[in-house]
KEZARO-479689 format. One record per residue (C-alpha): residue number from 1; x, y, z. Coordinates in nm, 2 decimals, padded with zeros to 4 digits. Layout:
BEGIN
<k=NUM x=X y=Y z=Z>
...
***
This chain:
BEGIN
<k=1 x=00.00 y=00.02 z=00.02>
<k=2 x=00.17 y=00.35 z=-00.08>
<k=3 x=00.04 y=00.49 z=00.16>
<k=4 x=00.10 y=00.28 z=00.46>
<k=5 x=00.50 y=00.38 z=00.26>
<k=6 x=00.45 y=00.74 z=00.26>
<k=7 x=00.36 y=00.71 z=00.66>
<k=8 x=00.67 y=00.48 z=00.70>
<k=9 x=00.93 y=00.69 z=00.53>
<k=10 x=00.81 y=00.97 z=00.70>
<k=11 x=00.88 y=00.83 z=01.07>
<k=12 x=01.18 y=00.75 z=00.89>
<k=13 x=01.26 y=01.06 z=00.83>
<k=14 x=01.12 y=01.32 z=01.05>
<k=15 x=01.34 y=01.51 z=01.17>
<k=16 x=01.60 y=01.43 z=00.97>
<k=17 x=01.85 y=01.80 z=00.89>
<k=18 x=02.04 y=01.60 z=00.62>
<k=19 x=01.97 y=01.47 z=00.32>
<k=20 x=02.30 y=01.23 z=00.43>
<k=21 x=02.07 y=01.22 z=00.83>
<k=22 x=01.81 y=01.09 z=00.65>
<k=23 x=01.86 y=00.83 z=00.38>
<k=24 x=02.14 y=00.70 z=00.69>
<k=25 x=01.76 y=00.66 z=00.97>
<k=26 x=01.63 y=00.48 z=00.63>
<k=27 x=01.91 y=00.23 z=00.57>
<k=28 x=01.99 y=00.12 z=00.92>
<k=29 x=01.65 y=00.08 z=00.99>
<k=30 x=01.64 y=-00.19 z=00.70>
<k=31 x=01.98 y=-00.37 z=00.83>
<k=32 x=01.81 y=-00.44 z=01.14>
<k=33 x=01.51 y=-00.55 z=00.90>
<k=34 x=01.77 y=-00.78 z=00.80>
<k=35 x=01.87 y=-00.93 z=01.15>
<k=36 x=01.58 y=-01.15 z=01.19>
<k=37 x=01.66 y=-01.35 z=00.80>
<k=38 x=01.99 y=-01.46 z=00.94>
<k=39 x=01.82 y=-01.75 z=01.18>
<k=40 x=01.57 y=-01.83 z=00.93>
<k=41 x=01.86 y=-01.89 z=00.69>
<k=42 x=02.10 y=-02.09 z=00.90>
<k=43 x=01.85 y=-02.28 z=01.03>
<k=44 x=01.71 y=-02.29 z=00.62>
<k=45 x=01.95 y=-02.71 z=00.50>
<k=46 x=01.77 y=-02.87 z=00.82>
<k=47 x=01.41 y=-02.76 z=00.67>
<k=48 x=01.51 y=-02.82 z=00.34>
<k=49 x=01.31 y=-03.14 z=00.18>
<k=50 x=01.53 y=-03.50 z=00.26>
<k=51 x=01.44 y=-03.59 z=-00.17>
<k=52 x=01.64 y=-03.31 z=-00.30>
<k=53 x=02.02 y=-03.39 z=-00.38>
<k=54 x=02.35 y=-03.29 z=-00.15>
<k=55 x=02.42 y=-03.08 z=-00.42>
<k=56 x=02.09 y=-02.93 z=-00.48>
<k=57 x=02.06 y=-02.86 z=-00.04>
<k=58 x=02.42 y=-02.72 z=-00.04>
<k=59 x=02.32 y=-02.43 z=-00.37>
<k=60 x=02.01 y=-02.35 z=-00.23>
<k=61 x=02.20 y=-02.29 z=00.14>
<k=62 x=02.50 y=-02.17 z=00.04>
<k=63 x=02.31 y=-01.89 z=-00.22>
<k=64 x=02.10 y=-01.79 z=00.07>
<k=65 x=02.38 y=-01.74 z=00.36>
<k=66 x=02.56 y=-01.54 z=00.06>
<k=67 x=02.26 y=-01.33 z=-00.05>
<k=68 x=02.16 y=-01.31 z=00.33>
<k=69 x=02.60 y=-01.09 z=00.36>
<k=70 x=02.58 y=-00.98 z=00.00>
<k=71 x=02.23 y=-00.73 z=00.10>
<k=72 x=02.47 y=-00.66 z=00.47>
<k=73 x=02.75 y=-00.55 z=00.26>
<k=74 x=02.54 y=-00.33 z=00.08>
<k=75 x=02.37 y=-00.10 z=00.28>
<k=76 x=02.67 y=-00.05 z=00.52>
<k=77 x=02.81 y=00.05 z=00.19>
<k=78 x=02.61 y=00.29 z=00.11>
<k=79 x=02.61 y=00.42 z=00.44>
<k=80 x=02.96 y=00.46 z=00.44>
<k=81 x=02.93 y=00.62 z=00.11>
<k=82 x=02.69 y=00.83 z=00.26>
<k=83 x=02.95 y=00.93 z=00.53>
<k=84 x=03.22 y=00.98 z=00.29>
<k=85 x=03.07 y=01.21 z=00.07>
<k=86 x=03.01 y=00.88 z=-00.18>
<k=87 x=03.23 y=00.99 z=-00.43>
<k=88 x=03.20 y=00.71 z=-00.59>
<k=89 x=02.82 y=00.78 z=-00.71>
<k=90 x=02.75 y=00.44 z=-00.56>
<k=91 x=02.45 y=00.43 z=-00.39>
<k=92 x=02.15 y=00.38 z=-00.57>
<k=93 x=02.39 y=00.13 z=-00.75>
<k=94 x=02.43 y=-00.05 z=-00.35>
<k=95 x=02.06 y=00.00 z=-00.30>
<k=96 x=01.92 y=-00.15 z=-00.62>
<k=97 x=02.22 y=-00.42 z=-00.49>
<k=98 x=02.02 y=-00.46 z=-00.19>
<k=99 x=01.66 y=-00.53 z=-00.35>
<k=100 x=01.76 y=-00.77 z=-00.59>
<k=101 x=02.00 y=-00.97 z=-00.32>
<k=102 x=01.74 y=-01.17 z=-00.07>
<k=103 x=01.52 y=-01.25 z=-00.48>
<k=104 x=01.86 y=-01.52 z=-00.52>
<k=105 x=01.74 y=-01.71 z=-00.26>
<k=106 x=01.38 y=-01.69 z=-00.25>
<k=107 x=01.42 y=-01.80 z=-00.65>
<k=108 x=01.67 y=-02.01 z=-00.50>
<k=109 x=01.42 y=-02.17 z=-00.33>
<k=110 x=01.16 y=-02.18 z=-00.57>
<k=111 x=01.35 y=-02.37 z=-00.87>
<k=112 x=01.34 y=-02.61 z=-00.63>
<k=113 x=00.98 y=-02.66 z=-00.60>
<k=114 x=01.02 y=-02.51 z=-00.20>
<k=115 x=00.82 y=-02.26 z=00.01>
<k=116 x=00.96 y=-01.96 z=00.07>
<k=117 x=00.77 y=-01.93 z=00.40>
<k=118 x=00.88 y=-01.67 z=00.64>
<k=119 x=01.15 y=-01.67 z=00.43>
<k=120 x=00.97 y=-01.48 z=00.13>
<k=121 x=00.76 y=-01.25 z=00.36>
<k=122 x=01.11 y=-01.12 z=00.45>
<k=123 x=01.17 y=-01.09 z=00.14>
<k=124 x=00.90 y=-00.89 z=00.06>
<k=125 x=00.93 y=-00.63 z=00.44>
<k=126 x=01.29 y=-00.59 z=00.28>
<k=127 x=01.23 y=-00.50 z=-00.11>
<k=128 x=00.99 y=-00.20 z=00.09>
<k=129 x=01.29 y=-00.08 z=00.25>
<k=130 x=01.52 y=-00.11 z=-00.01>
<k=131 x=01.23 y=00.07 z=-00.25>
<k=132 x=01.25 y=00.35 z=00.01>
<k=133 x=01.62 y=00.44 z=00.06>
<k=134 x=01.63 y=00.46 z=-00.35>
<k=135 x=01.33 y=00.69 z=-00.31>
<k=136 x=01.53 y=00.87 z=00.03>
<k=137 x=01.81 y=00.91 z=-00.19>
<k=138 x=01.63 y=01.04 z=-00.59>
<k=139 x=01.53 y=01.27 z=-00.33>
<k=140 x=01.96 y=01.48 z=-00.31>
<k=141 x=01.95 y=01.75 z=-00.59>
<k=142 x=02.29 y=01.79 z=-00.77>
<k=143 x=02.43 y=02.08 z=-00.52>
<k=144 x=02.46 y=01.88 z=-00.19>
***
């Protein structure tokens, strides 16, 4: 719902005095939303169907683990670029990469006919926060 996202965005950036502060708040909130995914991924292996070949099971677990790490790396990298003035112009690329990272995991599960369950739910939440980050990022003017 667009209104809900607008309300969430406003609540996150309310009181921020600068674009850097506003974007940092949204990214930090996104990172907080990522943290509950780690235990789900860590416990994923035993929940996969026993009929899966070991190589497929390992591939799914590795992909999901890498996806989780990539999300955190991209968000943390964007925070660092905010702090250092984003001289390379990488923030939007990092936020876009964070937005797509968890889908690597859930797509892998779907490929093997496995219900993503809670991971799919968290993907939706993370997509919302990453999208909000991109929306706030896009409000920066050239002279800032």
